[in-house]
C-alpha positions as CSV (number, residue, x, y, z in Angstrom):
1,X,111.6,118.6,135.9
2,X,108.0,117.4,136.3
3,X,107.2,114.0,137.7
4,X,105.1,111.8,135.4
5,X,102.1,109.8,136.3
6,X,103.9,106.6,137.6
7,X,105.6,108.5,140.5
8,X,109.1,107.3,139.5
9,X,112.2,109.6,140.0
10,X,115.2,109.5,138.0
11,X,118.0,107.0,138.3
12,X,120.6,106.1,139.0
13,X,120.6,104.7,135.5
14,X,123.6,102.7,133.9
15,X,122.5,103.5,130.4
16,X,120.1,105.7,128.2
17,X,118.2,104.8,125.0
18,X,117.8,108.0,123.3
19,X,115.5,109.0,120.3
20,X,117.0,111.3,117.7
21,X,114.5,113.5,115.8
22,X,112.9,115.9,118.2
23,X,115.3,114.8,121.0
24,X,118.9,115.1,119.7
25,X,118.1,117.2,116.6
26,X,115.6,119.0,114.6
27,X,116.4,119.3,111.0
28,X,120.0,120.3,110.9
29,X,120.1,121.8,114.4
30,X,120.7,120.2,117.6
31,X,117.9,120.4,120.2
32,X,118.5,122.7,123.2
33,X,120.7,121.0,125.8
34,X,120.9,117.7,123.9
35,X,124.6,117.8,123.2
36,X,125.6,119.2,126.5
37,X,123.4,116.7,128.4
38,X,124.3,113.6,126.6
39,X,128.1,114.5,126.5
40,X,128.0,115.0,130.3
41,X,126.1,111.7,130.9
42,X,128.5,109.8,128.8
43,X,131.4,111.3,130.6
44,X,129.9,110.2,133.9
45,X,130.0,106.6,132.7
46,X,126.3,106.4,131.5
47,X,126.2,104.4,128.3
48,X,124.2,105.9,125.4
49,X,122.5,104.0,122.7
50,X,120.7,106.0,120.0
51,X,117.5,104.2,118.6
52,X,115.9,105.3,115.4
53,X,113.1,104.0,113.2
54,X,114.9,105.4,110.2
55,X,115.8,102.2,108.3
56,X,117.1,103.6,105.0
57,X,120.4,105.2,106.4
58,X,123.5,103.2,107.1
59,X,124.3,103.2,110.8
60,X,127.6,104.9,110.1
61,X,125.9,107.8,108.4
62,X,123.7,108.5,111.5
63,X,126.9,108.2,113.6
64,X,128.6,110.8,111.4
65,X,125.6,113.2,111.7
66,X,125.8,113.0,115.5
67,X,129.5,113.6,115.5
68,X,128.8,116.6,113.3
69,X,126.7,118.0,116.1
70,X,129.5,117.5,118.5
71,X,128.4,114.4,120.2
72,X,131.0,111.7,121.0
73,X,129.6,108.5,119.3
74,X,131.4,105.2,119.1
75,X,130.8,102.5,116.4
76,X,127.8,100.5,117.6
77,X,126.1,103.1,119.6
78,X,123.3,103.8,116.9
79,X,120.6,101.1,116.5
80,X,118.5,101.4,113.4
81,X,115.3,99.6,112.8
82,X,117.1,97.7,109.9
83,X,119.6,96.4,112.3
84,X,116.7,95.1,114.6
85,X,115.0,93.5,111.6
86,X,118.3,91.9,110.5
87,X,119.0,90.4,113.8
88,X,115.7,88.8,113.9
89,X,115.8,87.4,110.4
90,X,119.2,86.0,111.2
91,X,117.8,83.8,113.9
92,X,115.4,82.2,111.4
93,X,116.1,79.2,109.2
94,X,115.1,79.4,105.4
95,X,113.0,76.5,104.2
96,X,115.6,75.6,101.6
97,X,119.3,76.4,101.1
98,X,119.0,78.5,98.0
99,X,116.2,80.7,99.4
100,X,116.9,84.4,99.9
101,X,115.6,87.5,101.7
102,X,114.4,90.4,99.7
103,X,115.6,93.8,100.9
104,X,113.3,96.6,100.1
105,X,114.1,100.2,100.9
106,X,117.2,102.4,101.3
107,X,120.7,101.0,101.3
108,X,120.7,100.5,105.2
109,X,118.2,97.7,104.9
110,X,120.3,95.5,102.7
111,X,123.6,96.4,104.4
112,X,122.2,95.4,107.8
113,X,120.9,92.1,106.6
114,X,124.2,91.3,104.9
115,X,126.1,92.1,108.0
116,X,123.9,89.8,109.9
117,X,124.8,87.0,107.6
118,X,121.5,86.9,105.7
119,X,121.6,86.0,102.1
120,X,120.0,88.9,100.4
121,X,118.9,90.3,97.1
122,X,117.5,93.5,95.9
123,X,114.4,94.1,93.8
124,X,116.7,94.8,90.8
125,X,118.0,91.2,91.2
126,X,114.5,89.7,90.6
127,X,113.3,92.1,87.8
128,X,113.7,89.4,85.1
129,X,111.4,87.1,86.9
130,X,114.2,84.4,87.1
131,X,115.8,84.9,90.4
132,X,116.2,82.6,93.4
133,X,113.2,81.8,95.7
134,X,112.4,84.5,98.1
135,X,111.3,83.3,101.5
136,X,111.3,86.5,103.4
137,X,110.8,90.3,102.6
138,X,112.2,93.0,104.8
139,X,110.7,96.3,104.1
140,X,112.0,99.7,105.3
141,X,112.0,103.2,104.2
142,X,114.0,104.4,101.1
143,X,114.0,107.8,99.5
144,X,114.6,106.3,96.1
145,X,112.0,103.5,96.5
146,X,110.1,102.7,93.2
147,X,106.9,101.1,92.1
148,X,108.9,98.3,90.8
149,X,110.4,97.8,94.2
150,X,107.0,97.6,95.7
151,X,106.0,95.1,93.0
152,X,108.7,92.7,93.7
153,X,107.8,92.8,97.4
154,X,104.1,92.1,96.5
155,X,105.0,89.2,94.2
156,X,107.0,87.5,97.0
157,X,104.4,88.2,99.7
158,X,101.6,86.8,97.4
159,X,103.8,83.7,97.1
160,X,103.8,83.2,101.0
161,X,107.1,85.0,102.0
162,X,107.6,86.1,105.6
163,X,107.0,89.8,105.6
164,X,109.0,91.8,108.2
165,X,108.6,95.7,108.4
166,X,111.3,97.8,110.0
167,X,108.7,100.3,111.2
168,X,105.1,101.4,110.6
169,X,105.4,105.1,110.7
170,X,102.9,106.5,108.3
171,X,104.7,109.8,107.8
172,X,108.4,111.1,107.8
173,X,109.2,114.5,109.0
174,X,111.2,116.7,106.5
175,X,112.0,120.3,106.4
176,X,109.2,121.0,103.9
177,X,106.7,119.0,106.0
178,X,105.4,115.4,106.4
179,X,106.3,113.1,103.7
180,X,104.9,109.5,103.3
181,X,106.9,107.2,105.6
182,X,107.4,103.4,105.6
183,X,103.9,102.9,106.8
184,X,102.5,104.3,103.8
185,X,104.6,102.0,101.5
186,X,103.5,99.1,103.7
187,X,99.9,100.0,103.1
188,X,100.5,100.0,99.4
189,X,101.9,96.5,99.5
190,X,99.2,95.5,102.0
191,X,96.4,96.6,99.7
192,X,98.0,94.9,96.8
193,X,98.3,91.5,98.6
194,X,95.5,91.4,101.1
195,X,98.1,90.9,103.9
196,X,99.7,92.8,106.8
197,X,103.3,92.4,107.8
198,X,104.0,89.3,109.9
199,X,106.3,91.4,112.2
200,X,107.0,95.1,112.7
201,X,110.2,95.6,114.8
202,X,110.7,99.3,115.1
203,X,109.4,101.5,117.9
204,X,106.8,101.2,119.5
205,X,107.2,97.6,119.0
206,X,109.0,95.4,121.6
207,X,111.8,94.0,119.3
208,X,113.4,97.5,119.0
209,X,113.7,97.9,122.8
210,X,114.5,94.4,123.5
211,X,117.4,94.6,121.1
212,X,118.8,97.6,122.9
213,X,118.7,95.7,126.2
214,X,120.6,92.8,124.6
215,X,123.3,95.1,123.2
216,X,123.6,96.8,126.7
217,X,123.4,93.5,128.6
218,X,121.3,95.3,131.2
219,X,117.9,94.9,132.9
220,X,115.1,97.3,131.9
221,X,115.1,99.1,135.3
222,X,118.7,100.0,134.8
223,X,118.0,101.9,131.6
224,X,116.1,105.2,130.8
225,X,114.5,105.9,127.6
226,X,114.4,109.5,126.4
227,X,112.0,110.4,123.7
228,X,109.6,113.2,122.4
229,X,106.8,111.0,121.1
230,X,104.2,109.4,123.6
231,X,103.0,106.8,120.9
232,X,106.5,105.5,119.9
233,X,109.2,106.2,122.4
234,X,107.3,106.3,125.7
235,X,104.7,103.6,124.9
236,X,107.2,101.2,123.5
237,X,109.7,101.5,126.4
238,X,106.9,101.2,129.0
239,X,105.7,98.1,127.4
240,X,109.1,96.3,128.2
241,X,109.4,97.9,131.6
242,X,112.0,100.6,130.8
243,X,111.6,103.9,132.8
244,X,110.8,106.8,130.5
245,X,111.4,110.6,130.2
246,X,109.6,112.9,127.8
247,X,111.7,115.9,126.6
248,X,109.7,118.8,125.4
249,X,111.9,119.6,122.5
250,X,109.9,117.6,120.0
251,X,106.4,116.6,119.1
252,X,104.4,116.1,122.4
253,X,103.9,118.4,125.3
254,X,102.4,118.4,128.9
255,X,98.9,118.8,127.4
256,X,99.4,115.7,125.4
257,X,100.5,113.9,128.6
258,X,97.4,114.9,130.3
259,X,95.2,113.6,127.5
260,X,97.1,110.4,127.0
261,X,96.2,106.8,128.0
262,X,98.2,105.7,131.1
263,X,100.4,103.2,129.0
264,X,101.7,106.3,127.0
265,X,102.4,108.5,130.0
266,X,106.2,109.1,130.9
267,X,107.7,108.7,134.2
268,X,109.4,112.1,134.0
269,X,108.8,115.3,131.9
270,X,111.6,117.7,131.3
271,X,112.2,120.7,129.1
272,X,115.7,119.6,128.1
273,X,117.9,116.6,128.7
274,X,120.1,118.4,131.3
275,X,117.0,119.1,133.3
276,X,116.9,115.2,134.1
277,X,119.7,115.7,136.5
278,X,121.4,112.5,135.4
279,X,124.8,113.8,136.4
280,X,125.7,114.8,139.9
281,X,125.8,118.6,140.0
282,X,124.1,118.8,136.6
């Protein structure tokens, strides 16, 4: 374990907020030490939430993927950026009773909105130009996203709808390389409307981490965020006062930390999750 720039030492922590890609898995394989370290932490009574910017998948799909790696995951322990967006929109009051929220992206976007009690439509529901008034657009990644979907988002945004983005990642890692992410789709709509999203909720923005703290019911200092990216996982957690650990199984390494701005530097740097020493004797 290497101490980061803040001088903080690990724990004891009551919960972990854990990134997925590059921390728990890479492609179809578990990252070294991830399953062992997280399973041991959970068995020791440390709660684990998995926080992902992937908005298109249903939370249950992510849970099943983690279980397939051998991790014990209970319902509600995965927080997607769609869930964060839905929780925010659900606190708002539409300007009129018949107004709806347009869900743009994969099935996880609409599902999370509906579960939060938000009256929702899809782009296909509006394609004839005769749908209910749209007061908000929630846009997230979708592998089957079409130009028609982006058009419907642009029409509503042109007309003044609130624009909430699940996340602004410009790229999406795939087994073949980097593909355009939700940020690229946001840019397309932005160029067509002359607007930028009114709110982005995913990492590194505050709403994602604040939502995790709400779910856990804990103070920031009682929680440790584990991530592999300085610009999203580490910077976002630090912005809300959550201690951070960079695990070197993903994107960034020690050289990146040396070159990073202070607000992006982790408290702890480890090769693998077990190296954190979260569990006595581990």
